[in-house]
N, C-alpha and C positions, 0 to 999 in steps of 0.2 A: 503493499500499500502506500502510497506516496505519503511523504512524511508531514509531520506538523508542528507549529512551534508555539506553544502556550504563551498567554501574555504574562507580563512580570509579576502581576498579581496571583497568578496561580501557581507560582514558582517556590512556595513555602506554605507551611503549615500542613493541614490535613490533606487537599488536594493534591500537594507534592509528593506526601508519603502515600497515597492510595496509587498515585501514577508509578511511584516506584514499585510498588507490591504488584501494581501489574504489569510490569515489565519485566520483574523477576518470574511469574507466573508463563509470561508468554515464551521465556527463554527456556524456561524448565520443558514446557510442552513441547517447543520445537525441538528440544534435545532428544526427547523420545520420540516424537512422529518423524523426523526426517531421517533417523537410521533405519525405522520400518519402512518406509518407503524406498530407500534405497535396496534394503535387503529384499523386498518382494521384486523389485526390478532386476536384480541381479539373479534371484532363483528363476523368474518367469515362468513361463507353462501355466499350470493351474493356480500355483499359489498367486501369479501375478494378476489374473483372472478374478481370483476369489478376493485377492485384495482391493481390488477397484469396483467390485461387484457391492460391497458390502459397503464402501466409500460413496457409491451412487446411490444406492438405499437409504443411507443417512442422509444424504442432502436432498433426496427427492421428500423424505420425511420432513425434513425441517423447511422445505419450500412448501409443501402443502399444508402444514401447519400454519405459515406465516399468511399464505395467500386466499387458501380454497374455502375457508369457512366452514360453514355445516355440512359442504361436500367432500371434506377432505376426507375420509372413511373411505368412499367408493372410489374416487378418485385414486387416492393411495395403491389402493388393491389392485386397480387396473394396472397403473404404471409400475408396482413392485413384480407383478407378472410379466410384464412386457421385460422388464430389464433382466429379469432371473432367466427369461425365455432366450433373450439375446446373447445373454454370456453363455449359455450351453450352445447356442447357435456357431458362436465366434469360435469356442473350444472344438467344434468338430469342423471348423474352417469353412463356413457359411457366412461370410461377413456381410453378404448382400442380403440375405434372407434376414438376419439379425436386424440391419437396417429398417427394411422392409417390415419386419414384425412391429417396429418401434413406431414406426410412420402409422402402422394400422392402429395401434393403441390410440394415437391421438385423435383419431377420429372416435374411437369409443369413449375417450376421457372429454371431448366435446360434447357428447350427448349427456354425461352424467353430470357436468357441473354447469352452476346457474349461469344465466346469460349474462350478469355482470361479471362474474368471476372467471367466465369460459376461456379466455384468452390467456389468463395469468396460468390457470392450470395446465394446459397444454404446454405452455412454454416450459414450466416446470419440469415435466416428464421429459420432453427434448433436451433441456439443460442437462437432467441429471443422465440420459443417455450418452450424451456427448463425454462426461465424464467416465464412463465404462468404456465405451468403444474406442473412441479416440488413442488414449494410451495402450490399450490392448493390442491395436491395428499394429501402431509404431512397434511396438516391443515383439511383436510375432516375428517381423522381418529377421531372419536367421544371422544375416550379415552385420547390421548396423543398430539391430533394434535395442540393446541395452544403452549404447552409446548416444542413440537419439532421445531417451528417456533420461539418461544424465543431462544431456544438451538442455532438455525441457527443464528439469529442475533447478539446474544452475542460474539459468535464464530468470525464472521465476522468483526464486528465493532472492537471487543479486537485487535485481530489481526492488524488490519489496524490502527487503534489509536497508539497502541503502538510500533508497527513497526516504523512508521512516527518519534515518537519522540527519541526511541532509536536509531535510524539511524541517527537522526542529533546530540544527544548528545556524542554518542561513535565514528560513522565514521566507519573507518576501510575499509577492502577488498570490493570491488564491487559485486554484487550477479550476474547479468548479464549485463554487461556494455554494449553490442552491443543491447540490447534489451530496457534496461531503466537504462542508467547510474548514475542514483541517487539513486537505492536500493544499501544497503550493506547487508551482511551478518551478522551484529549485528544486524539491524532492521529487519531482516528475524527470526532471534533466536528469538529475545526478543516479536516480534510479535505472533511467533508458543507458546511460554510460555504462555503469556497472553492469548492466544484463547483457550488453553487448560484448564487452570486454570477456566477460564470464563465458559467454557461448563460445565464441571463438577460441578462448583457452581450452575449452573441453574437445571443441571440433578438431583442433591439432592443425587450424587453417590460418596459421600466422598470416600468411601471403594472400589468402584467398579473401578478397572484398566480397565475393557474393555471400560467403556464408556471414560474414560481418553484416550485411545487410539483413539478411535471414534473422539473426539474431536481434537483430534492432527492430524488424518487425514483431518479432515475437515479444521482445519487451512491452512495445506499445501495444499491442494485444492484451498482456497481462495487466497493464494499468487500465485498459478499459474495461475488461472483466472486471476489475475492482470497481471501476465506477458504475457500471450496470448493477453491479450486486447492491451498491449503496442507494442507489435510486429505488431498486425495487424496496429496500428495507424502508427507506423515507416513505415512500408511496403507502406503506402499511404500518407506518408509525412504530418501527421495531429498531432497537439499537444493534441488537446482534440476531442472526438465524436460530441459536437457540444458546444453552448454556452448557452444552456438552464438552467443550474443552477450557479448563480453568485458563484464564488470561486471554482466552482467543475468541470466546463465545461459540458459534457452531462449527460445525464443519465446513459448512458453505461458505464462511467467513475467511476460512484460511485457505480456500481451493477456488475461490473466487477469480483470480488472475491466472491458475493452471488451467481452468476449462477453457478459457478463452484463447490461452496459448496453444493448448493441445488441439483445440479444433483447428485454428488456423495452420498449425505444423502437419495436421492430418491431411487437410485440404491442399496443401502443397505437396506432400509426399504421396498421395492418391494422384493428382495431376500427372506427376513425373514417375511414379514408380508401380502405378497401380496398387492393387491388391497384395500382389506378391511381394512388391519391396517399397513400401511406402516410407520406411525409415532412410532407405539409401535415397530416395527421391527428396528427403530434405537436407541429407548430410553429404551425399556426393554431387559434386558440382565441376 
């Protein structure tokens, strides 16, 4: 997330202590979650699919609880069934059928949700399905799958961390104050630079300008995903998607940037490498 700079009156007293405590919780949670994500990526196969299926189901639950009101149980049931079915289809190497299943489920959700919330409920299932299908498709590439996932992780994490601290240190004009009043242009720029450099280092393409452009695009996408989730929470008057992770809020709050970056990465990969080599489509230029 792009960083913030609290005004000076908030730098002392209970607010400052609460902020420090929250930062400590964020760090501890990150030190637990990041190694789990990397370990799952390294293991690949069923472990990786199971990891992201669980993550997608949790995000779907958070989204539906936030936006679908009294329709959330029926919408969640259909969406969850579609996600599990899509995961099984991907395991059996039928990614196209998995995507078709998710698309069909969206029509079912549209009939179950109320007219006022219909669009939001449909978007929630699509959003969660991206979190499942995009990283699994990239990791399934036998040649470059693990590297592509690390590439994504480093870009998203570097962007998030450096944006946060740069924004706090420098401050300055707000990025999108109506959506997320704490984010600054300084944080966004610092995060983008960090994400780009991090991605290039992982890719090993220090002399490859195209990799740098891809990393920059994914870093910007990550921040756009963060802003999108902030807009959703603001629309429904929520500070966090849930209270699942100490110091972080919900899982959706931690994966908002990754969802957007993974979507852009898999679209690039599929356009160049097809279903057989999407990670190579992203990493090999």
